[in-house]
C-alpha positions in Angstrom: 0.0 0.0 0.0 1.1 3.5 -0.7 0.8 6.1 2.1 -2.0 8.7 1.5 -0.9 12.1 0.3 -2.5 15.5 0.2 -4.1 16.3 -3.2 -1.6 18.6 -5.0 -4.6 20.8 -6.0 -4.7 22.1 -2.4 -1.8 24.4 -3.2 -4.1 26.4 -5.5 -7.1 26.4 -3.2 -8.6 29.4 -1.5 -11.2 27.4 0.3 -10.9 24.4 2.5 -13.1 21.9 4.2 -11.6 20.2 7.2 -12.2 19.0 10.7 -11.2 21.6 13.4 -11.0 21.3 17.2 -14.2 23.0 18.4 -12.3 24.6 21.2 -10.1 26.5 18.7 -13.1 27.7 16.6 -15.0 30.9 17.0 -18.1 31.2 14.9 -20.2 34.3 14.3 -23.2 34.9 16.6 -26.4 33.3 15.4 -24.6 30.5 13.6 -26.8 28.0 15.4 -26.0 24.5 16.8 -22.5 23.3 15.7 -22.0 19.5 15.1 -19.1 18.0 17.1 -17.6 14.5 16.8 -16.7 12.3 19.7 -13.1 13.7 19.5 -14.3 17.3 19.8 -13.9 18.0 16.1 -16.2 20.2 14.0 -16.4 20.1 10.2 -15.8 23.6 8.8 -15.3 25.3 5.5 -12.7 28.0 5.5 -12.1 30.8 2.9 -9.6 33.6 3.0 -8.7 36.8 1.3 -5.8 39.2 1.7 -4.1 36.9 4.2 -7.1 36.8 6.6 -9.8 34.2 7.2 -13.3 35.0 6.1 -16.2 33.9 8.2 -15.9 30.1 8.9 -18.9 28.1 7.9 -20.0 25.1 9.9 -20.7 21.9 7.9 -22.8 18.8 8.8 -21.1 15.8 10.2 -22.0 13.7 7.2 -19.8 16.0 5.1 -16.9 14.0 6.7 -13.8 15.8 5.3 -10.6 13.8 5.2 -8.5 16.7 6.4 -7.8 18.1 9.9 -6.9 21.7 10.2 -5.1 23.4 13.1 -3.8 27.0 13.4 0.0 27.2 12.8 1.5 26.2 16.1 4.2 27.6 18.3 7.1 26.2 20.4 7.8 28.3 23.5 11.2 26.7 24.4 13.9 25.5 22.0 17.7 25.9 21.7 18.6 26.8 18.1 22.2 27.7 19.0 23.1 24.0 19.7 20.5 22.1 17.6 21.8 19.3 15.5 25.2 19.2 17.4 24.7 15.6 18.8 26.7 14.0 16.0 29.9 15.8 17.1 29.1 16.2 20.8 27.0 13.2 21.9 26.0 12.5 25.5 26.0 8.7 25.4 25.4 8.4 29.2 22.1 10.2 28.9 22.8 12.0 32.1 22.4 15.7 33.0 26.0 16.0 33.9 27.0 14.3 30.7 24.9 16.8 28.7 26.4 19.7 30.5 29.9 18.6 29.9 29.3 18.0 26.2 27.4 21.3 25.9 30.3 23.2 27.4 32.8 21.5 25.0 30.6 22.4 22.0 30.2 26.0 23.1 34.0 26.5 22.8 33.9 25.7 19.1 30.9 27.8 18.0 31.2 30.3 15.1 28.6 32.5 13.5 28.6 30.4 10.4 28.1 27.1 12.3 25.1 28.5 14.3 23.6 30.1 11.1 23.7 26.7 9.3 22.2 24.9 12.3 19.6 27.5 12.8 18.6 27.7 9.2 18.1 23.9 9.1 16.0 24.1 12.2 13.8 26.9 11.0 13.3 25.1 7.6 12.2 22.0 9.5 10.0 24.1 11.9 8.2 25.9 9.1 7.7 22.6 7.1 6.1 21.0 10.2 3.8 23.9 10.9 5.4 26.2 13.5 4.9 30.0 13.3 6.8 31.1 16.3 9.7 29.8 18.5 11.4 31.1 21.6 15.1 30.1 21.6 17.4 30.3 24.6 21.0 31.2 23.8 24.0 30.3 25.8 25.1 33.9 26.5 28.3 33.6 28.5 31.6 32.4 27.1 33.3 32.4 23.7 30.3 31.1 21.8 27.9 33.8 23.1 28.6 36.6 20.6 28.6 34.4 17.5 25.4 32.8 18.6 23.6 36.1 19.1 24.9 37.4 15.8 23.7 34.3 14.0 20.3 34.1 15.5 19.6 37.8 15.2 20.5 37.4 11.5 18.1 34.4 11.2 15.4 36.3 13.0 15.6 39.1 10.4 15.8 36.6 7.5 12.7 34.7 8.7 10.6 37.8 9.7 7.1 37.5 8.4 7.3 33.7 8.2 8.4 32.6 11.7 8.4 34.9 14.8 11.7 34.1 16.6 12.1 35.3 20.2 15.6 35.1 21.8 16.5 34.6 25.5 19.8 35.3 27.1 20.7 32.1 29.1 23.4 32.6 31.8 24.1 31.5 35.3 21.7 33.3 37.7 24.6 35.0 39.5 25.8 36.7 36.3 22.9 39.3 36.5 24.5 40.7 39.7 27.7 41.7 37.9 28.5 44.8 35.8 28.8 42.5 32.8 25.3 41.2 33.5 23.9 44.7 33.5 25.6 45.4 30.2 24.2 42.2 28.7 20.7 43.1 30.0 20.9 46.5 28.2 22.0 44.8 25.0 19.3 42.1 25.1 16.7 44.8 25.7 18.0 46.7 22.7 17.7 43.6 20.6 14.1 42.9 21.8 15.0 39.8 23.8 14.3 38.2 27.1 16.4 37.7 30.2 17.0 34.1 31.3 19.0 32.1 33.8 19.5 28.6 35.3 18.2 28.0 38.8 18.8 24.3 39.9 19.5 22.8 43.3 20.9 23.7 45.7 18.7 26.8 45.7 18.8 27.7 49.4 20.0 30.8 51.2 19.8 34.5 50.8 22.4 34.6 48.0 20.0 33.0 45.6 17.3 35.5 46.6 19.7 38.4 46.0 20.6 37.0 42.6 16.9 36.7 41.7 16.2 40.2 42.9 19.0 41.5 40.7 17.5 39.7 37.7 14.0 40.9 38.3 15.2 44.5 38.9 17.1 44.5 35.6 14.0 43.1 33.9 11.9 45.9 35.3 14.5 48.5 34.5 14.9 47.4 30.9 11.3 46.3 30.3 12.3 42.7 29.5 10.3 39.5 30.1 12.0 36.7 32.0 12.3 33.0 31.1 14.0 30.8 33.7 15.3 27.3 33.5 14.1 26.4 37.0 13.9 23.2 39.0 15.0 21.0 36.2 15.9 18.3 38.8 14.9 15.1 40.4 15.6 16.2 43.9 14.8 19.2 46.3 11.2 19.6 45.0 10.4 23.2 43.9 13.3 24.7 45.8 13.9 27.2 43.0 10.3 28.2 42.6 9.8 28.7 46.3 12.8 31.2 46.2 11.4 32.9 43.1 8.0 33.3 44.8 9.5 34.9 47.9 11.3 37.4 45.7 8.4 38.1 43.3 5.9 38.6 46.1 8.3 41.2 47.6 9.3 43.0 44.5 6.1 42.7 42.4 8.0 42.6 39.1 5.5 43.6 36.4 7.3 41.7 33.6 6.0 38.4 32.4 7.9 35.5 34.1 8.1 32.1 32.6 9.2 29.1 34.6 10.6 26.5 32.1 11.0 22.9 33.1 9.6 23.0 36.7 10.2 19.2 36.7 10.8 18.7 40.4 7.4 20.1 41.3 5.9 16.7 40.6 7.8 15.3 43.6 5.8 17.5 46.0 2.9 16.0 48.1 -0.4 16.8 46.5 -1.5 19.3 49.2 1.8 21.2 48.9 1.7 21.2 45.2 -1.9 22.6 45.2 -0.9 25.4 47.5 2.2 26.2 45.4 0.2 26.3 42.2 -2.2 28.8 43.8 0.7 31.0 44.8 2.2 30.8 41.3 -1.1 31.8 39.8 -1.5 34.7 42.2 2.0 35.9 41.3 1.3 35.6 37.6 3.9 33.0 36.9 3.5 30.7 33.9 5.1 27.3 33.1 6.6 25.7 30.0 6.8 21.9 30.5 9.5 20.1 28.6 8.6 16.4 28.7 11.0 15.0 26.1 14.3 16.2 27.5 13.2 15.8 31.1 11.8 12.3 30.5 15.2 11.4 29.0 17.6 13.0 31.5 15.9 12.9 34.9 15.2 10.2 37.4 18.0 8.0 36.3 19.2 5.1 38.4 22.0 2.9 37.0 20.8 -0.4 35.5 17.2 0.4 36.4 14.1 1.5 34.5 12.7 4.5 36.3 9.2 4.1 37.7 8.9 7.8 38.3 10.2 10.6 36.0 10.1 14.1 37.2 8.0 16.1 34.7 6.2 19.4 35.3 2.8 18.5 36.8 0.8 20.0 34.0 -2.7 18.9 35.1 -2.2 20.0 38.8 -0.8 23.4 37.7 -3.7 24.0 35.3 -6.2 23.2 38.1 -4.4 25.8 40.3 -4.9 28.5 37.6 -1.4 28.5 36.1 -1.0 28.9 32.4 1.0 25.9 31.1 2.5 25.4 27.7 4.6 22.5 26.3 7.8 22.9 24.4 10.1 20.7 22.4 13.3 21.9 24.1 16.4 20.2 22.6 16.8 18.7 19.1 19.6 16.3 18.4 22.0 18.0 20.8 23.8 16.8 24.0 20.6 17.2 26.0 18.4 15.0 23.8 19.3 12.9 20.8 15.9 13.1 19.1 13.3 15.7 17.9 12.8 17.5 14.7 10.9 20.8 15.5 7.7 18.9 14.8 4.8 20.0 17.0 2.6 17.1 16.0 5.4 14.6 17.1 5.7 16.5 20.3 1.9 16.3 20.8 2.0 12.5 20.1 4.9 11.9 22.6 3.1 13.9 25.3 0.1 11.5 25.2 2.1 8.7 27.1 4.6 11.0 28.8 2.2 13.6 30.3 -1.2 12.0 29.5 -2.3 15.0 27.6 -5.2 14.2 25.3 -5.6 16.8 22.5 -9.4 16.1 22.2 -9.7 17.7 25.6 -9.4 21.5 25.8 -6.8 21.5 28.5 -4.9 18.8 26.7 -4.7 20.9 23.5 -4.2 24.3 25.0 -0.5 23.7 26.0 0.3 23.4 22.3 -2.0 26.1 20.9 -3.7 29.0 22.9 -1.7 28.7 26.1 1.6 28.4 24.2 0.8 31.5 22.1 -0.3 33.4 25.2 2.8 32.3 27.1 4.9 33.9 24.2 2.7 37.0 24.3 1.9 36.7 20.6 -0.7 39.0 19.0 -2.8 36.0 17.9 -3.6 33.2 20.3 -4.5 30.7 17.5 -8.3 30.8 17.7 -9.7 30.4 14.2 -12.3 33.1 13.5 -13.2 35.7 11.0 -10.3 38.1 10.6 -7.7 35.8 12.1 -4.5 35.2 10.1 -5.0 32.7 7.3 -2.3 30.5 8.9 -3.1 26.8 9.0 -1.5 23.4 9.3 -3.6 21.0 7.2 -3.2 17.3 7.9 -4.2 14.3 5.9 -6.3 12.9 8.8 -9.9 12.6 9.7 -9.4 11.9 13.4 -6.9 12.7 16.2 -5.7 9.1 16.1 -4.9 9.3 12.4 -3.1 12.6 13.0 -0.9 11.4 15.9 -0.1 7.7 15.3 2.3 8.4 12.4 4.0 11.5 10.9 1.0 12.9 8.9 1.2 14.4 5.5 0.6 18.1 5.9 0.5 21.4 4.0 1.1 24.8 5.6 -0.8 27.9 4.8 1.0 31.2 5.7 -0.9 34.4 5.2 -3.2 32.8 2.7 -0.4 31.2 0.6 0.6 27.6 0.6 4.2 27.4 1.7 6.7 25.7 -0.5 10.0 24.6 1.2 13.2 25.8 -0.4 14.4 23.4 -3.0 11.0 21.9 -3.8 
């Protein structure tokens, strides 16, 4: 049997009939009852003009289109500066320390041309797979920092209008207390970036709080959002987040603060986790869960299969009112050997890892509306009249068909069907 493919005539189409998740569809008032399948999908006809969707028209269930349409998706946490470096800098032990050692070695060899080549490959793959925005952390201390920033700023400009690329300065937390850290914050603000840091155990003591206060003060001074690598650990549950909350509740930083990883929170007792989630929501903190890298690196015991893997407790955080998104994190680098900037593959992997079901609103939101809102994008991905004509169209009639294999897909960008370079 040959695998099904999308009809080539779709590349000329200006209308489309497809299944759409009902939770991502906003129909005009007075439309009437909308049919919905058991998987929460609604058959819809889309039309577009001048790069914007016209009023979507609901179809009857017996129309049964063989396509599934999603808004172009976003990935709120990647590392373009080191993507596709596994071949030269593998971490065969699969440990956190092994990844860090290989990462530091690779960082010494970076050049602008190397990062441009890796980043261009990554963005081509991302666009092909249906991503419209990525937030990339950049190793911003050491010899590879300046070449990486030059390369990714160049790529951000090159891909402007096709992919929205956000850049985060990733440094040790203590760096923001130094004069060099202050100069970096001013530069990053001038470049329209975010401030980031690593906060992993041990996180106790007043020194960490002073470092966090220095970071949040710079963020406020330079009007920069913050995205932290925090509690990426299989011990000392939530020690970093507890420190962050103490500082944030005192300083009331008005900038958006994202807590990436938050893996060790899953080790808290249920009552403690519930209270922590409520404090996080009250403080306006949001979380980006990263199940692939954390599922690979954390909870390792030699010659044992882990029965518990520390992953951000997505469901519990959602119940506490915290916005949670899911990111792909590392792609073929020392931290994770797999990945391909494919949001559908990430969604499929998250079904067994995090038990996220995309036919449920809170199972789909981390890849769609919550992810877009976490990145503070102008469009949250809801499909409605006047929304960007940006779609990922899958050759699938059900969620199961969309996720059990890499689906054939076409990508609509501003009302035009995207053709990858070289095709």
